[in-house]
MARDREN-17958 format. One record per residue (C-alpha): residue number from 1; residue in one letter; x, y, z. Coordinates in Angstrom, 1 decimal. Layout:
BEGIN
   n res      u      v      w
 NUM   a      X      Y      Z
...
END
This chain:
BEGIN
   n res      u      v      w
   1   x    0.0    0.0    0.0
   2   x    1.4    3.4   -0.9
   3   x    1.3    6.6    1.2
   4   x   -1.5    8.9    0.3
   5   x   -0.5   11.5   -2.2
   6   x   -1.5   14.4    0.2
   7   x    1.2   13.3    2.7
   8   x    4.1   15.6    2.6
   9   x    7.5   14.0    3.3
  10   x   10.4   16.0    4.6
  11   x   13.2   16.4    2.2
  12   x   16.7   17.7    2.4
  13   x   17.6   16.3   -1.0
  14   x   19.1   18.5   -3.7
  15   x   16.6   19.9   -6.2
  16   x   18.7   20.0   -9.2
  17   x   17.6   17.8  -12.2
  18   x   18.7   14.2  -12.5
  19   x   21.5   13.5  -15.0
  20   x   20.8    9.9  -15.8
  21   x   18.2   10.9  -18.5
  22   x   15.5    8.5  -17.3
  23   x   12.1   10.3  -17.4
  24   x   10.0    9.6  -14.4
  25   x    6.9    8.9  -16.5
  26   x    8.8    6.1  -18.3
  27   x   10.0    4.7  -15.0
  28   x    6.4    4.6  -13.8
  29   x    5.3    2.6  -16.9
  30   x    8.2    0.2  -16.4
  31   x    7.3   -0.4  -12.7
  32   x    3.7   -1.0  -13.7
  33   x    4.8   -3.7  -16.2
  34   x    7.1   -5.3  -13.6
  35   x    4.3   -5.3  -11.0
  36   x    1.8   -6.9  -13.3
  37   x    4.3   -9.7  -14.3
  38   x    5.8  -10.4  -10.9
  39   x    4.7  -14.0  -10.4
  40   x    6.7  -16.9   -9.1
  41   x    7.9  -15.8   -5.7
  42   x   10.9  -13.6   -4.8
  43   x   13.4  -15.5   -7.0
  44   x   11.3  -15.0  -10.1
  45   x   10.5  -11.4   -9.2
  46   x   14.1  -10.5   -8.7
  47   x   15.1  -12.2  -11.9
  48   x   12.4  -10.2  -13.7
  49   x   13.7   -6.9  -12.3
  50   x   17.2   -7.9  -13.3
  51   x   16.2   -8.7  -16.8
  52   x   14.2   -5.5  -17.3
  53   x   16.3   -3.0  -15.3
  54   x   19.8   -4.3  -16.0
  55   x   19.7   -6.3  -19.2
  56   x   17.0   -4.5  -21.2
  57   x   16.8   -0.9  -20.0
  58   x   20.4   -0.8  -18.8
  59   x   19.4    1.7  -16.1
  60   x   21.5    0.2  -13.3
  61   x   24.7   -1.9  -13.4
  62   x   25.2   -5.5  -12.2
  63   x   27.3   -4.6   -9.2
  64   x   24.9   -1.9   -7.9
  65   x   21.9   -4.2   -8.4
  66   x   23.6   -7.0   -6.3
  67   x   24.7   -4.5   -3.7
  68   x   21.1   -3.3   -3.3
  69   x   19.8   -6.9   -3.2
  70   x   22.3   -7.9   -0.5
  71   x   21.1   -5.0    1.7
  72   x   17.4   -6.0    1.1
  73   x   18.3   -9.6    2.1
  74   x   19.4   -8.2    5.5
  75   x   16.0   -6.8    6.2
  76   x   12.8   -8.4    7.5
  77   x   10.0   -8.5    5.0
  78   x    9.7   -9.1    1.2
  79   x   13.1   -8.5   -0.3
  80   x   11.7   -8.2   -3.9
  81   x    9.4   -5.4   -3.0
  82   x   12.2   -3.7   -1.0
  83   x   14.5   -4.1   -3.9
  84   x   12.0   -2.3   -6.2
  85   x   11.7    0.5   -3.6
  86   x   15.4    0.8   -3.3
  87   x   16.0    1.1   -7.1
  88   x   13.1    3.4   -7.5
  89   x   14.5    5.6   -4.8
  90   x   18.0    5.5   -6.3
  91   x   16.7    6.6   -9.7
  92   x   14.1    9.2   -8.7
  93   x   14.4    9.9   -5.0
  94   x   11.6    9.5   -2.5
  95   x    8.8    9.7   -5.0
  96   x   10.5    7.0   -7.1
  97   x   10.8    4.7   -4.2
  98   x    7.1    5.2   -3.2
  99   x    5.9    4.6   -6.7
 100   x    8.1    1.5   -7.4
 101   x    7.4   -0.1   -4.0
 102   x    3.7    0.8   -4.0
 103   x    3.0   -0.4   -7.5
 104   x    4.8   -3.6   -6.7
 105   x    2.1   -4.3   -4.1
 106   x   -1.0   -2.9   -5.7
 107   x   -1.9   -5.7   -8.2
 108   x   -1.6   -8.3   -5.6
 109   x   -3.6   -6.2   -3.1
 110   x   -6.5   -5.9   -5.5
 111   x   -6.4   -9.5   -6.6
 112   x   -6.2  -11.0   -3.1
 113   x   -9.0   -8.7   -2.0
 114   x  -11.3   -9.8   -4.8
 115   x  -10.4  -13.5   -4.2
 116   x  -11.0  -13.1   -0.5
 117   x  -14.6  -12.0   -1.3
 118   x  -15.0  -15.0   -3.5
 119   x  -13.6  -17.3   -0.9
 120   x  -15.9  -16.2    2.0
 121   x  -18.9  -16.1   -0.3
 122   x  -18.4  -19.4   -2.3
 123   x  -15.5  -21.2   -0.7
 124   x  -17.5  -24.0    0.8
 125   x  -19.9  -24.3   -2.1
 126   x  -19.7  -27.1   -4.7
 127   x  -17.0  -26.8   -7.3
 128   x  -15.2  -23.9   -5.5
 129   x  -14.5  -26.2   -2.6
 130   x  -13.0  -28.7   -5.0
 131   x  -10.8  -25.9   -6.5
 132   x   -9.4  -25.1   -3.0
 133   x   -9.0  -28.8   -2.2
 134   x   -6.6  -29.1   -5.1
 135   x   -4.8  -25.9   -4.2
 136   x   -4.0  -27.1   -0.7
 137   x   -2.4  -30.3   -2.0
 138   x   -0.3  -28.4   -4.5
 139   x    0.8  -25.8   -2.0
 140   x    2.2  -28.5    0.2
 141   x    4.4  -29.6   -2.7
 142   x    5.4  -26.0   -3.3
 143   x    6.5  -25.5    0.3
 144   x    8.6  -28.7    0.1
 145   x   10.2  -27.4   -3.1
 146   x   11.0  -24.1   -1.3
 147   x   12.8  -26.1    1.4
 148   x   14.8  -27.9   -1.3
 149   x   15.6  -24.6   -3.2
 150   x   16.6  -22.5   -0.1
 151   x   18.4  -25.4    1.5
 152   x   20.7  -26.0   -1.5
 153   x   21.7  -22.3   -1.3
 154   x   22.0  -21.9    2.5
 155   x   23.2  -25.2    3.9
 156   x   26.8  -25.0    2.5
 157   x   28.5  -26.9    5.4
 158   x   27.8  -29.1    8.4
 159   x   27.5  -26.1   10.7
 160   x   24.7  -24.6    8.7
 161   x   23.0  -28.0    8.5
 162   x   23.2  -28.1   12.3
 163   x   21.7  -24.6   12.6
 164   x   18.8  -25.7   10.4
 165   x   18.2  -28.9   12.3
 166   x   18.3  -27.0   15.7
 167   x   15.7  -24.5   14.3
 168   x   13.5  -27.3   13.2
 169   x   13.6  -29.1   16.5
 170   x   13.1  -25.9   18.4
 171   x    9.9  -25.0   16.7
 172   x    8.5  -28.5   15.9
 173   x    9.2  -30.1   19.2
 174   x    9.3  -27.3   21.8
 175   x    7.1  -24.6   20.2
 176   x    9.9  -22.0   20.5
 177   x    8.6  -18.7   19.0
 178   x    9.8  -17.9   15.5
 179   x   11.3  -14.5   16.4
 180   x   13.4  -16.1   19.2
 181   x   14.8  -18.6   16.7
 182   x   15.7  -15.9   14.2
 183   x   17.4  -13.7   16.9
 184   x   19.4  -16.6   18.3
 185   x   20.6  -17.8   14.9
 186   x   21.5  -14.3   13.9
 187   x   23.5  -13.8   17.1
 188   x   25.2  -17.1   16.6
 189   x   26.2  -16.2   13.0
 190   x   27.4  -12.7   14.1
 191   x   29.6  -14.1   16.8
 192   x   30.9  -16.9   14.7
 193   x   31.9  -14.6   11.9
 194   x   33.5  -12.1   14.2
 195   x   35.5  -15.0   15.6
 196   x   36.7  -15.8   12.1
 197   x   34.9  -19.1   11.7
 198   x   34.9  -20.1    8.0
 199   x   31.5  -21.8    8.5
 200   x   29.7  -18.5    8.8
 201   x   31.4  -16.6    5.9
 202   x   29.6  -15.8    2.7
 203   x   26.0  -15.0    2.2
 204   x   22.8  -16.3    0.8
 205   x   20.3  -14.6   -1.4
 206   x   18.6  -14.9   -4.7
 207   x   21.0  -14.3   -7.6
 208   x   20.0  -12.8  -10.9
 209   x   20.1  -14.6  -14.1
 210   x   23.4  -15.4  -15.7
 211   x   24.5  -13.5  -18.8
 212   x   26.6  -10.6  -20.0
 213   x   27.5   -8.4  -17.1
 214   x   26.6   -4.7  -17.4
 215   x   29.3   -2.6  -15.6
 216   x   28.0    0.2  -13.4
 217   x   29.8    2.8  -15.4
 218   x   28.0    1.7  -18.6
 219   x   24.5    2.0  -17.1
 220   x   22.3    5.1  -17.2
 221   x   22.8    5.7  -13.5
 222   x   26.6    5.3  -13.8
 223   x   28.8    4.4  -10.9
 224   x   28.7    7.8   -9.1
 225   x   26.6    7.9   -5.9
 226   x   23.7   10.4   -6.5
 227   x   23.6   13.4   -4.2
 228   x   20.4   12.3   -2.6
 229   x   21.8    8.9   -1.8
 230   x   24.6   10.2    0.4
 231   x   24.2    9.7    4.2
 232   x   22.4   12.6    5.8
 233   x   21.6   12.2    9.5
 234   x   19.0   15.1    9.5
 235   x   17.2   13.5    6.6
 236   x   17.3   10.1    8.2
 237   x   15.7   11.4   11.4
 238   x   13.0   13.3    9.7
 239   x   12.0   10.5    7.3
 240   x   12.0    8.0   10.2
 241   x    9.7   10.2   12.2
 242   x    7.2   10.5    9.3
 243   x    7.1    6.8    8.5
 244   x    7.1    5.7   12.1
 245   x    4.1    8.0   12.7
 246   x    2.3    6.6    9.6
 247   x    3.0    3.1   10.8
 248   x    2.6    3.2   14.6
 249   x    0.1    6.0   15.2
 250   x   -2.9    4.0   13.7
 251   x   -1.8    1.0   15.7
 252   x   -1.7    2.9   18.9
 253   x   -5.1    4.6   18.2
 254   x   -6.7    1.2   17.6
 255   x   -5.3   -0.3   20.8
 256   x   -6.3    2.8   22.8
 257   x   -9.8    2.9   21.3
 258   x  -10.7   -0.8   21.4
 259   x   -8.1   -2.4   23.7
 260   x   -6.6   -5.9   23.3
 261   x   -9.0   -8.6   22.3
 262   x  -10.5   -6.5   19.5
 263   x   -9.8   -8.0   16.2
 264   x   -8.6   -4.8   14.5
 265   x   -6.3   -3.9   17.4
 266   x   -4.9   -7.5   17.5
 267   x   -4.4   -7.6   13.7
 268   x   -2.5   -4.2   13.8
 269   x   -0.3   -5.3   16.7
 270   x    0.4   -8.8   15.4
 271   x    1.3   -7.9   11.9
 272   x    3.4   -4.9   13.0
 273   x    5.5   -7.3   15.1
 274   x    5.6   -9.7   12.1
 275   x    7.0   -6.9    9.9
 276   x   10.0   -6.5   12.2
 277   x   11.0  -10.2   12.9
 278   x   10.1  -12.1    9.7
 279   x   13.3  -12.7    7.9
 280   x   13.4  -15.3    5.1
 281   x   10.4  -14.4    2.9
 282   x    6.8  -15.5    2.7
 283   x    7.4  -19.1    3.7
 284   x    9.0  -18.1    6.9
 285   x    6.2  -15.6    7.5
 286   x    3.7  -18.5    7.1
 287   x    5.5  -20.4    9.8
 288   x    5.1  -17.5   12.2
 289   x    1.5  -16.8   11.1
 290   x    0.6  -20.4   11.5
 291   x    2.1  -20.5   15.0
 292   x    0.1  -17.4   16.1
 293   x   -2.9  -16.6   13.8
 294   x   -4.0  -20.3   13.6
 295   x   -3.1  -21.7   17.0
 296   x   -3.2  -18.6   19.3
 297   x   -5.8  -16.2   17.8
 298   x   -7.9  -18.8   16.0
 299   x   -8.5  -16.5   13.0
 300   x   -8.4  -19.3   10.5
 301   x   -7.7  -23.0   10.1
 302   x   -4.5  -24.8    8.8
 303   x   -6.2  -25.6    5.5
 304   x   -7.3  -22.1    5.0
 305   x   -3.7  -20.9    5.4
 306   x   -2.8  -23.2    2.5
 307   x   -5.7  -21.8    0.5
 308   x   -4.4  -18.3    1.2
 309   x   -0.9  -19.2    0.0
 310   x   -2.4  -20.8   -3.1
 311   x   -4.2  -17.5   -3.9
 312   x   -1.0  -15.5   -3.3
 313   x    1.0  -17.9   -5.5
 314   x   -1.4  -17.4   -8.5
 315   x   -1.5  -13.6   -8.3
 316   x    1.2  -11.0   -9.0
 317   x    3.1   -9.3   -6.3
 318   x    4.9  -10.5   -3.1
 319   x    3.8  -13.9   -1.6
 320   x    3.6  -12.2    1.7
 321   x    0.3  -10.8    0.4
 322   x   -1.2  -13.9    2.0
 323   x   -1.2  -12.0    5.2
 324   x   -4.0   -9.8    3.7
 325   x   -6.1  -12.9    3.3
 326   x   -5.5  -13.7    7.0
 327   x   -6.5  -10.2    8.1
 328   x   -9.6  -10.3    5.9
 329   x  -10.8  -13.6    7.4
 330   x  -10.0  -12.5   10.9
 331   x  -12.1   -9.3   10.6
 332   x  -14.8  -11.0    8.5
 333   x  -15.4  -13.5   11.3
 334   x  -15.4  -11.0   14.1
 335   x  -17.1   -7.9   12.5
 336   x  -18.8   -6.6   15.6
 337   x  -21.5   -4.2   14.6
 338   x  -20.0   -3.8   11.0
 339   x  -21.1   -5.6    7.9
 340   x  -18.8   -8.6    7.7
 341   x  -17.6   -7.7    4.1
 342   x  -16.8   -4.2    5.2
 343   x  -15.0   -5.5    8.3
 344   x  -13.1   -8.0    6.2
 345   x  -12.1   -5.3    3.7
 346   x  -10.8   -3.0    6.5
 347   x   -9.0   -5.9    8.1
 348   x   -7.3   -6.8    4.9
 349   x   -6.2   -3.2    4.2
 350   x   -5.0   -2.7    7.7
 351   x   -2.9   -5.8    7.5
 352   x   -1.3   -4.7    4.2
 353   x   -0.7   -1.2    5.6
 354   x    1.3   -2.4    8.7
 355   x    3.0   -5.2    6.7
 356   x    4.4   -3.0    3.9
 357   x    4.8    0.5    5.4
 358   x    7.9   -0.6    7.4
 359   x    9.5   -1.7    4.2
 360   x    9.6    1.9    3.0
 361   x   11.1    2.9    6.3
 362   x   13.9    0.4    6.2
 363   x   14.8    1.6    2.6
 364   x   14.6    5.3    3.1
 365   x   16.3    5.2    6.4
 366   x   19.0    2.7    5.8
 367   x   19.9    2.8    2.1
 368   x   22.1    5.9    2.2
 369   x   24.2    4.2    4.9
 370   x   24.6    0.8    3.2
 371   x   28.1    1.6    1.8
 372   x   29.3    1.1    5.4
 373   x   27.9   -2.4    5.3
 374   x   29.9   -3.5    2.3
 375   x   32.4   -6.2    3.2
 376   x   31.1   -6.5    6.7
 377   x   31.7  -10.2    7.4
 378   x   30.0  -10.2   10.8
 379   x   26.7   -9.1    9.2
 380   x   27.1  -11.6    6.4
 381   x   27.6  -14.3    9.0
 382   x   24.4  -13.3   10.8
 383   x   22.5  -13.4    7.5
 384   x   23.9  -16.8    6.6
 385   x   22.9  -18.3   10.0
 386   x   19.4  -16.7    9.8
 387   x   18.9  -18.2    6.3
 388   x   20.0  -21.6    7.5
 389   x   17.5  -21.4   10.4
 390   x   14.8  -20.4    8.0
 391   x   15.3  -23.7    6.2
 392   x   14.5  -25.6    9.4
 393   x   11.5  -23.3   10.1
 394   x   10.1  -23.9    6.5
 395   x   10.6  -27.6    6.9
 396   x    8.5  -27.4   10.1
 397   x    5.9  -25.6    8.1
 398   x    5.9  -28.3    5.4
 399   x    5.5  -31.0    8.0
 400   x    2.7  -29.1    9.8
 401   x    0.9  -28.4    6.6
 402   x    1.4  -32.0    5.4
 403   x   -0.2  -33.5    8.5
 404   x   -3.3  -31.3    8.1
 405   x   -3.6  -31.7    4.4
 406   x   -3.1  -35.5    4.1
 407   x   -4.8  -36.6    7.3
 408   x   -8.4  -35.7    8.4
 409   x   -7.6  -36.1   12.1
 410   x   -4.4  -34.9   13.9
 411   x   -4.0  -35.0   17.7
 412   x   -1.6  -33.0   19.8
 413   x    0.5  -35.1   22.2
 414   x    2.5  -33.6   25.0
 415   x    5.4  -35.4   26.8
 416   x    7.1  -33.1   29.3
 417   x    8.4  -30.1   27.3
 418   x    7.8  -31.9   24.0
 419   x    4.7  -31.1   21.9
 420   x    3.9  -33.3   18.9
 421   x    1.1  -33.3   16.3
 422   x    0.4  -37.0   15.7
 423   x   -1.9  -38.0   12.8
 424   x   -4.3  -40.9   12.9
 425   x   -3.1  -43.1   10.1
 426   x   -6.5  -44.4    9.3
 427   x   -7.7  -40.9    8.6
 428   x   -5.4  -40.4    5.6
 429   x   -7.1  -38.7    2.6
 430   x   -6.3  -40.7   -0.5
 431   x   -7.4  -38.0   -2.9
 432   x   -5.3  -35.4   -1.2
 433   x   -2.3  -37.8   -1.2
 434   x   -2.6  -38.4   -5.0
 435   x   -2.9  -34.7   -5.8
 436   x    0.1  -33.9   -3.6
 437   x    2.2  -36.6   -5.3
 438   x    1.2  -35.4   -8.7
 439   x    2.1  -31.8   -7.9
 440   x    5.4  -32.9   -6.4
 441   x    6.3  -34.8   -9.6
 442   x    5.3  -31.8  -11.7
 443   x    7.6  -29.5   -9.7
 444   x   10.6  -31.8   -9.0
 445   x   10.6  -34.1  -12.0
 446   x    9.3  -32.1  -14.8
 447   x   10.1  -28.6  -13.3
 448   x    6.7  -27.3  -14.2
 449   x    6.2  -23.7  -13.0
 450   x    4.4  -22.8   -9.8
 451   x    1.4  -21.2  -11.5
 452   x    0.7  -24.1  -14.0
 453   x    1.1  -26.6  -11.1
 454   x   -1.4  -24.7   -9.0
 455   x   -3.9  -24.3  -11.8
 456   x   -3.6  -28.0  -12.7
 457   x   -4.1  -29.1   -9.1
 458   x   -7.1  -26.8   -8.7
 459   x   -8.6  -28.2  -11.9
 460   x   -8.0  -31.7  -10.7
 461   x   -9.6  -30.9   -7.4
 462   x  -12.7  -29.5   -9.1
 463   x  -12.9  -32.6  -11.3
 464   x  -12.7  -34.8   -8.3
 465   x  -15.5  -33.0   -6.7
 466   x  -17.7  -33.4   -9.8
 467   x  -16.9  -37.1   -9.9
 468   x  -17.6  -37.7   -6.2
 469   x  -20.8  -35.6   -6.2
 470   x  -22.2  -37.5   -9.2
 471   x  -21.6  -40.9   -7.5
END
């Protein structure tokens, strides 16, 4: 969600014209095209931006693109949207960052909102229920594929494997909160890198596509640091004050007006915390949301979380837009005196606001200072350890989803400090198992894309419903 056009942002930036020759209007059109084509998760979205901005438009060089990406990987939240904000800001100052980051979110916001209406109105009716049944089975395969993809990049040695295993055990067996796992792994990586341990050197991240490298000096932006991109403490304090107010004042007003226990106040507080601690992208966010929104708040069920991810996978924009679906359902089911559809709309918009507004803060505040982070091995070590821990967290998510998708009955068993979800073997759902195996084969064996896999599974689910209802 973008900041309203009437909001004045403080500026100490030079007012002289840009010298890179890229008209702002052309940049807006390019960001619209990128936003509408940004399917396939962060890896695909980053590859798309690299192809358009580096290879085709030649607006920014390879080294500067990767430098911006590395900074965004250090931040909580969706790195692809933050990368768009960063490059937009680099090219056209604050308005460029707002437009690039806001447009990156807008198509997904509109699509998820429309699909949320369809879901609550028709989700349990006939063929629509079959569509979502197929989506859930396919999403389980997609999460497993994410474990494999991120694991191959992050688990470079036995130490990183041990970090991932410890993270999995902590959240799966002991219900350790996700933020605590992230903080502990980041601290471990930071200390290990400072101590000179080779196991924590290097970084993770999504790399752009291979090809001819465009030198920064040959790009439209050049290799010079623009005047507005130089560190300015006064600017940093003023922009931070503006965005902190836009982010936290509505949250505080909701809490003061309604108190804890009100769905809007709870949504605002919960997703504000999520925006600060969720490293690792949408799948790590899902683990945190599943731990809290499903089990603690009871806003939706495990299967509905899978439905939400399926919707986010098939629409443009960040996968983290699944949180808007969660906020919509939470408010729709606890509307108070409001019309449920109005409450759901407000809940979804509130969720998107507190989820994405901090992303602009991280970029506008931190980007001018990132040159000081270049070559910082301690921060790279922290990021590497966090990425390894996220692999374990996502594996927990896959196991948790798998139990609830493939089995109709799952019981929680506690033994001392251990907490286990144990399925009843006799309650396995054969149709869900077949759809899951088919989706996994499509992804792993035939390397079919995410969107075709989801559409195929949804169609198979609808067909299964027609067959079973006709019998």
